[in-house]
N, C-alpha and C positions, 0 to 999 in steps of 0.2 A: 489732592491737597498738597501744597508745598511743604517741604521739610522744615521743621523748626529746631534749631540747635540751641540748647540752653546750657550754659556753663555755670556750675555752682559746686561748692563743696558742702556736704550736708553735715549738720551738727550730730554728734553722737555722744553717748555716755553709757558706761557699763552699768547694768542694773545692780543695785545694792552696793555700789561702791561710792567712795567719796571723791571720785574723779570729777574735775570740773568739765562741764560740757564744752565741746569745741564750738567755735563760732562759724557762721556762714561766710563764705568768701567766693566770689566778690559780693559787695553789698547790693549790687544791682545785677540783673540778669541780662544776657545778650541774646538777641534773636537775629540770626544772620539772613533769614529769608523773609523779612518783613516786606510785604508787597500787597497785591490786590486782594489776597485771601487771608492775610495774617495782619492783625492789628497789635501794635505795642504802644503803651502809653503809661505815663506816670502822672499822678495828680494828688491834690490835697483833698482829703475826705474829712468832713467835719460831722456835726451832729444832725445833719439833714440828709435824708436818703438821696442817693445819686444813682441814676441809671447809666451804666457805662456806655460811652460812645463807641459804636462799632464802625464808625466812619462811613456808613452807607455801603460798605463793601462785604460785610459778613451777612449772608442770608440765613444760613443754618449753623448755629454755634456748635463747634466740635470740642477739641481739647483746649483747656484754658490753663494758664499759670498765674497764680496770685501771690503777691509778696507784700508783707508789712515792712516798710523800710526803716522803722524807728528802733531805738534801743530802749530798754526798760530803765527809766530814771524817775526821779521825783517829779510830780506834775507841777504846773505853774503855781506860784504863791500869790495870794491877793496882796495888794499894796494898801495899807491903812492911810486914810486921809487925816486932816487936822481935826482933832476932837473939839466939838463945840458944846454948848451947854444950854439946857433949859432952866428957866428960873434965874436965880442970882448966882453968878460965878463967885468963887472964893480964891483961896491961896493954897489949896490942898492938892497934893500930887497923887495921881493914879496912873497905873501902867497896865496896858492890855496887849494881847496878841490874838490873832484869828487863825483858826484851823479850818482849812478848806477840805471838805469831804466829797470825794468824787464817786460817781455811780458804780465804778468798778472796784471800789474798796480802797483806793489809794488816798493819800492825804498829803497836804503841804502845809507848812507853817510860815506865817507872816513874820516880818520883823516886829519888834515891840513898838508901840506907840504910846506916848506919854503926854499927859496934861498936867500943868502946874497951877491951873486955875479952876479946879473943881471945888464944889461946896464941901465944907467940913463934914456934913452929913448928907448923903444922897437920899432923895425921896422921890415921890411921884411928881414933885414940882421942880426940885433942884436935881438935875440929871446930867450925865455925861453921854453925849451922842457920838458914836464911833462910826464913821463912814469907811468904806473900803471898796476896792475895785472888784468888778465882776470878772471872774476867771472861768466861769462855766461850771462851777462846782454844784453839786446837788443841794448841799447845805453848808452853813458856816457856823462853827462853834466859837463862842467868844469866851476868852479866859482873862480874868483879872489876876495879874501876877504880882501886883504891888498896890497897897492901899495905905495912904497916910491919914485916912479919916474913917468914917463909919459908912457902910460896914467894913470891918477889917478882914473878913474872911476872903480867902483866895481860892482859885480854881475856876472851873467852868461855871459861868453864870447864866448861860442860855444859848440857844441856837436860832438861826433864821435862814430862810431861803432867799432873803433879800440882800441888799448891799449896805445896810445901815443897822445899827443896834443901839438901843438906849438903855443905859444902866440906871435904874431907878432905885438903887440900893439893894439889888438882888444879892442873895446869899451865894457865896462860892461853895462848890462841893468838895473842896480840898484836894482835887485831883491835880497832878502835874500835867503840864503841856505834853501831849504825846509826841512820839518821834514821827517824822515823815515816813510815808510808805510809798515806795516806787510804784509807778504805773506800768503796765504792759501795753498800754494804749491800744486796746482791742478794737478790731474792725470786724463788723459782721457782713457776711456775703450771703445772698439768697436770690431766689427767682422772682420774688414779689416784694414790694415795699412793705416794711414792718415785720417781716419774718426772715431771720438770718440764721439758718442752721449751721453755717460754716463760720468758725471763729478763727481769726488771724491775730495772734498776739505779736508783740514786738519781736522782730527777727524771723517770724514764721514765713514759710513759703511752701507751696505745694501745687502739683498739677491735678486737674480734675476734668473728667469727661462731663460736659454740660448737657442737660436734657430739657432746656427751656429756651424761649425766644429772647429773653432779656436777662441781664445780670444787674442786681442791685447791691449797693454797698453803703455802709453807714458807720461812722465812728461811734463806739459804744462806751468810750471812756472820756478822759479829759480832751478838751478842744486844743488843737495845736495849730501852729502857723507854718510848719515844715511840710514839704511833700512827703506823704506817708504811705502811698499805695502805688504799686506797679502791677500791670497786668499784660498778658499776651493772650489773644483770642485767635483761634484758627478756624477756618471754614471746615465743616464736617465733610 
């Protein structure tokens, strides 16, 4: 098997201290002996299982190197659309925002969206319909943060897995809009689709001796548009 030379500086932190962990450098790894028996590739991994391409050159997988190329940041925020109305519009102002809840526990907060043409009293007939973009969150919490009519209560009024919510005069729970929670954009790696015993969070990288004929990877957190995974695979 040809030699694989990997250049990286590992993160470290003294146990029990308040020292900030050092970061990995460089952001990407270098393999100087990529050839017939060594595959190096970077790709975008999203929420659908991917079987890694071994280029038709690797027969028996040996040592592998996996790296999550992302940093931990707030996940994408949904973008509210124009509020429309069921029933008869009026001249009352209502303001909402949407909290996107991702499967890895992270959250993002939308900008506020306002209507000045709501009914004075919201009912099952006279409603505010709040649309928003799909950013791949598991659920979306809707907060009414200002009301010029009835009901006057503020806070979370409901949740949905869809991309539209209708305020029918729902009572707010009085809660403030939560803070955003950063995502570590986890990637799962395993030998079969649907089972991912190896977890790569943002900035993680590690070598592993592989004992199967295929390598599967899937994003387990927010969907991203940036290249987020790098791997090197060598013939055993």
